[in-house]
N, CA, C and O atoms as a GROMACS GRO file, in nm:
protein
  264
    1MET      N    1  18.273  11.804   6.348
    1MET     CA    2  18.294  11.699   6.451
    1MET      C    3  18.245  11.569   6.410
    1MET      O    4  18.148  11.561   6.336
    2ILE      N    5  18.306  11.466   6.453
    2ILE     CA    6  18.277  11.338   6.419
    2ILE      C    7  18.217  11.259   6.550
    2ILE      O    8  18.276  11.257   6.659
    3TYR      N    9  18.104  11.199   6.528
    3TYR     CA   10  18.033  11.131   6.636
    3TYR      C   11  18.018  10.985   6.603
    3TYR      O   12  18.017  10.946   6.486
    4ARG      N   13  18.004  10.899   6.710
    4ARG     CA   14  17.989  10.760   6.693
    4ARG      C   15  17.886  10.710   6.797
    4ARG      O   16  17.871  10.769   6.903
    5LYS      N   17  17.819  10.606   6.766
    5LYS     CA   18  17.747  10.538   6.865
    5LYS      C   19  17.722  10.383   6.826
    5LYS      O   20  17.723  10.347   6.709
    6THR      N   21  17.701  10.301   6.927
    6THR     CA   22  17.680  10.158   6.906
    6THR      C   23  17.550  10.137   6.832
    6THR      O   24  17.475  10.232   6.807
    7THR      N   25  17.525  10.015   6.797
    7THR     CA   26  17.390   9.981   6.728
    7THR      C   27  17.287   9.960   6.829
    7THR      O   28  17.175   9.930   6.789
    8SER      N   29  17.309   9.972   6.954
    8SER     CA   30  17.211   9.956   7.056
    8SER      C   31  17.104  10.059   7.042
    8SER      O   32  17.137  10.171   7.002
    9LYS      N   33  16.976  10.030   7.072
    9LYS     CA   34  16.870  10.130   7.048
    9LYS      C   35  16.882  10.238   7.147
    9LYS      O   36  16.840  10.350   7.116
   10LYS      N   37  16.935  10.218   7.266
   10LYS     CA   38  16.948  10.325   7.366
   10LYS      C   39  17.082  10.399   7.362
   10LYS      O   40  17.115  10.478   7.450
   11ALA      N   41  17.160  10.369   7.254
   11ALA     CA   42  17.296  10.439   7.243
   11ALA      C   43  17.284  10.583   7.218
   11ALA      O   44  17.194  10.625   7.145
   12LYS      N   45  17.373  10.665   7.276
   12LYS     CA   46  17.366  10.811   7.235
   12LYS      C   47  17.496  10.842   7.162
   12LYS      O   48  17.596  10.773   7.178
   13TRP      N   49  17.492  10.948   7.084
   13TRP     CA   50  17.597  10.999   7.004
   13TRP      C   51  17.711  11.038   7.103
   13TRP      O   52  17.685  11.106   7.203
   14GLU      N   53  17.834  10.997   7.075
   14GLU     CA   54  17.946  11.038   7.145
   14GLU      C   55  18.048  11.112   7.050
   14GLU      O   56  18.077  11.063   6.941
   15ARG      N   57  18.098  11.222   7.090
   15ARG     CA   58  18.196  11.291   7.001
   15ARG      C   59  18.332  11.225   7.015
   15ARG      O   60  18.386  11.210   7.125
   16VAL      N   61  18.387  11.186   6.899
   16VAL     CA   62  18.511  11.107   6.900
   16VAL      C   63  18.623  11.185   6.841
   16VAL      O   64  18.739  11.151   6.861
   17ALA      N   65  18.591  11.288   6.768
   17ALA     CA   66  18.696  11.377   6.706
   17ALA      C   67  18.637  11.516   6.660
   17ALA      O   68  18.520  11.530   6.624
   18THR      N   69  18.732  11.617   6.664
   18THR     CA   70  18.701  11.742   6.607
   18THR      C   71  18.800  11.762   6.504
   18THR      O   72  18.919  11.766   6.536
   19VAL      N   73  18.759  11.775   6.373
   19VAL     CA   74  18.852  11.795   6.268
   19VAL      C   75  18.821  11.922   6.187
   19VAL      O   76  18.710  11.974   6.195
   20LYS      N   77  18.922  11.975   6.105
   20LYS     CA   78  18.897  12.083   6.028
   20LYS      C   79  18.814  12.059   5.914
   20LYS      O   80  18.804  11.944   5.871
   21SER      N   81  18.750  12.160   5.858
   21SER     CA   82  18.653  12.141   5.747
   21SER      C   83  18.708  12.088   5.616
   21SER      O   84  18.631  12.045   5.531
   22ASN      N   85  18.848  12.089   5.598
   22ASN     CA   86  18.901  12.022   5.482
   22ASN      C   87  18.927  11.876   5.487
   22ASN      O   88  18.958  11.812   5.386
   23VAL      N   89  18.912  11.822   5.610
   23VAL     CA   90  18.947  11.681   5.637
   23VAL      C   91  18.834  11.588   5.567
   23VAL      O   92  18.714  11.606   5.589
   24ARG      N   93  18.881  11.493   5.484
   24ARG     CA   94  18.778  11.401   5.410
   24ARG      C   95  18.786  11.257   5.465
   24ARG      O   96  18.696  11.179   5.433
   25THR      N   97  18.879  11.219   5.539
   25THR     CA   98  18.890  11.086   5.592
   25THR      C   99  18.922  11.090   5.744
   25THR      O  100  18.989  11.181   5.794
   26TYR      N  101  18.871  10.984   5.817
   26TYR     CA  102  18.902  10.982   5.962
   26TYR      C  103  18.923  10.828   5.996
   26TYR      O  104  18.850  10.739   5.952
   27VAL      N  105  19.029  10.808   6.079
   27VAL     CA  106  19.040  10.667   6.132
   27VAL      C  107  19.022  10.670   6.279
   27VAL      O  108  19.093  10.741   6.350
   28ASP      N  109  18.925  10.594   6.327
   28ASP     CA  110  18.886  10.584   6.474
   28ASP      C  111  18.973  10.482   6.536
   28ASP      O  112  18.932  10.366   6.529
   29ARG      N  113  19.086  10.502   6.594
   29ARG     CA  114  19.163  10.414   6.656
   29ARG      C  115  19.128  10.360   6.788
   29ARG      O  116  19.189  10.268   6.843
   30LYS      N  117  19.018  10.426   6.841
   30LYS     CA  118  18.966  10.373   6.980
   30LYS      C  119  18.845  10.293   6.958
   30LYS      O  120  18.782  10.255   7.057
   31ALA      N  121  18.805  10.262   6.835
   31ALA     CA  122  18.691  10.171   6.810
   31ALA      C  123  18.734  10.021   6.838
   31ALA      O  124  18.842   9.979   6.798
   32LYS      N  125  18.651   9.947   6.904
   32LYS     CA  126  18.683   9.804   6.935
   32LYS      C  127  18.672   9.714   6.819
   32LYS      O  128  18.583   9.731   6.735
   33LYS      N  129  18.760   9.616   6.810
   33LYS     CA  130  18.773   9.525   6.696
   33LYS      C  131  18.643   9.452   6.690
   33LYS      O  132  18.589   9.414   6.794
   34GLY      N  133  18.587   9.429   6.566
   34GLY     CA  134  18.475   9.333   6.549
   34GLY      C  135  18.333   9.395   6.592
   34GLY      O  136  18.232   9.324   6.589
   35LYS      N  137  18.329   9.518   6.628
   35LYS     CA  138  18.204   9.590   6.668
   35LYS      C  139  18.144   9.664   6.558
   35LYS      O  140  18.208   9.700   6.459
   36LYS      N  141  18.021   9.687   6.576
   36LYS     CA  142  17.949   9.767   6.473
   36LYS      C  143  17.913   9.905   6.538
   36LYS      O  144  17.873   9.910   6.654
   37TYR      N  145  17.929  10.016   6.459
   37TYR     CA  146  17.911  10.137   6.501
   37TYR      C  147  17.840  10.216   6.394
   37TYR      O  148  17.843  10.174   6.278
   38TYR      N  149  17.775  10.329   6.425
   38TYR     CA  150  17.724  10.430   6.342
   38TYR      C  151  17.806  10.557   6.361
   38TYR      O  152  17.843  10.597   6.472
   39TYR      N  153  17.833  10.616   6.243
   39TYR     CA  154  17.915  10.738   6.248
   39TYR      C  155  17.846  10.860   6.183
   39TYR      O  156  17.780  10.841   6.081
   40ALA      N  157  17.856  10.977   6.233
   40ALA     CA  158  17.786  11.096   6.170
   40ALA      C  159  17.878  11.210   6.187
   40ALA      O  160  17.968  11.206   6.271
   41VAL      N  161  17.858  11.313   6.108
   41VAL     CA  162  17.931  11.429   6.113
   41VAL      C  163  17.832  11.542   6.139
   41VAL      O  164  17.719  11.545   6.092
   42ARG      N  165  17.890  11.639   6.224
   42ARG     CA  166  17.813  11.761   6.275
   42ARG      C  167  17.891  11.884   6.269
   42ARG      O  168  17.993  11.888   6.338
   43SER      N  169  17.860  11.982   6.200
   43SER     CA  170  17.939  12.096   6.187
   43SER      C  171  17.908  12.199   6.300
   43SER      O  172  17.799  12.196   6.357
   44TYR      N  173  18.003  12.290   6.333
   44TYR     CA  174  17.972  12.400   6.436
   44TYR      C  175  18.047  12.522   6.394
   44TYR      O  176  18.138  12.519   6.310
   45ARG      N  177  18.006  12.626   6.454
   45ARG     CA  178  18.077  12.758   6.432
   45ARG      C  179  18.073  12.835   6.561
   45ARG      O  180  17.970  12.835   6.628
   46LYS      N  181  18.186  12.903   6.599
   46LYS     CA  182  18.178  12.987   6.721
   46LYS      C  183  18.181  13.123   6.681
   46LYS      O  184  18.263  13.166   6.600
   47SER      N  185  18.084  13.199   6.742
   47SER     CA  186  18.071  13.336   6.710
   47SER      C  187  18.036  13.408   6.825
   47SER      O  188  17.943  13.364   6.892
   48ALA      N  189  18.094  13.511   6.862
   48ALA     CA  190  18.052  13.602   6.973
   48ALA      C  191  18.057  13.526   7.110
   48ALA      O  192  17.984  13.563   7.202
   49GLY      N  193  18.144  13.422   7.124
   49GLY     CA  194  18.156  13.347   7.243
   49GLY      C  195  18.057  13.226   7.252
   49GLY      O  196  18.059  13.148   7.347
   50LEU      N  197  17.969  13.216   7.143
   50LEU     CA  198  17.860  13.107   7.138
   50LEU      C  199  17.901  13.008   7.040
   50LEU      O  200  17.971  13.041   6.944
   51SER      N  201  17.860  12.887   7.059
   51SER     CA  202  17.880  12.782   6.969
   51SER      C  203  17.743  12.744   6.901
   51SER      O  204  17.643  12.726   6.972
   52CYS      N  205  17.738  12.734   6.765
   52CYS     CA  206  17.618  12.696   6.693
   52CYS      C  207  17.645  12.571   6.625
   52CYS      O  208  17.742  12.554   6.551
   53TYR      N  209  17.550  12.478   6.652
   53TYR     CA  210  17.575  12.340   6.603
   53TYR      C  211  17.470  12.305   6.495
   53TYR      O  212  17.353  12.343   6.504
   54SER      N  213  17.520  12.228   6.388
   54SER     CA  214  17.419  12.188   6.291
   54SER      C  215  17.345  12.056   6.345
   54SER      O  216  17.383  12.004   6.450
   55SER      N  217  17.247  12.007   6.279
   55SER     CA  218  17.189  11.876   6.309
   55SER      C  219  17.303  11.770   6.257
   55SER      O  220  17.393  11.802   6.180
   56TYR      N  221  17.286  11.648   6.305
   56TYR     CA  222  17.368  11.542   6.262
   56TYR      C  223  17.340  11.507   6.109
   56TYR      O  224  17.227  11.503   6.062
   57GLY      N  225  17.453  11.483   6.039
   57GLY     CA  226  17.444  11.443   5.899
   57GLY      C  227  17.391  11.305   5.901
   57GLY      O  228  17.372  11.246   6.007
   58SER      N  229  17.368  11.251   5.781
   58SER     CA  230  17.321  11.107   5.769
   58SER      C  231  17.426  11.021   5.815
   58SER      O  232  17.544  11.039   5.783
   59SER      N  233  17.382  10.920   5.896
   59SER     CA  234  17.484  10.835   5.970
   59SER      C  235  17.516  10.712   5.875
   59SER      O  236  17.438  10.670   5.789
   60LYS      N  237  17.628  10.664   5.898
   60LYS     CA  238  17.691  10.547   5.827
   60LYS      C  239  17.711  10.433   5.915
   60LYS      O  240  17.771  10.451   6.021
   61ARG      N  241  17.666  10.316   5.881
   61ARG     CA  242  17.695  10.196   5.972
   61ARG      C  243  17.829  10.131   5.924
   61ARG      O  244  17.852  10.107   5.806
   62VAL      N  245  17.911  10.108   6.021
   62VAL     CA  246  18.053  10.048   5.997
   62VAL      C  247  18.071   9.941   6.087
   62VAL      O  248  18.032   9.949   6.203
   63THR      N  249  18.136   9.824   6.033
   63THR     CA  250  18.183   9.716   6.109
   63THR      C  251  18.328   9.716   6.117
   63THR      O  252  18.392   9.715   6.011
   64THR      N  253  18.394   9.718   6.234
   64THR     CA  254  18.532   9.724   6.243
   64THR      C  255  18.598   9.590   6.218
   64THR      O  256  18.536   9.486   6.241
   65ARG      N  257  18.716   9.589   6.175
   65ARG     CA  258  18.787   9.464   6.136
   65ARG      C  259  18.824   9.385   6.268
   65ARG      O  260  18.851   9.447   6.370
   66LYS      N  261  18.826   9.255   6.263
   66LYS     CA  262  18.852   9.170   6.375
   66LYS      C  263  19.007   9.162   6.396
   66LYS      O  264  19.054   9.094   6.487
   0.00000   0.00000   0.00000
């Protein structure tokens, strides 16, 4: 899963996409132009009706095009 948050200190991670494990790139078409965001990846697995989540991976700061 791909998460994003703004650079605000109080911002919380928001899931923006769920992708398959073989996906290597992602374009966030809902990000606002000229804004700064952090992105992180988190994996999960469903087993016996339960979802197990990893911790967030290292985040990457991105500035969108204007």
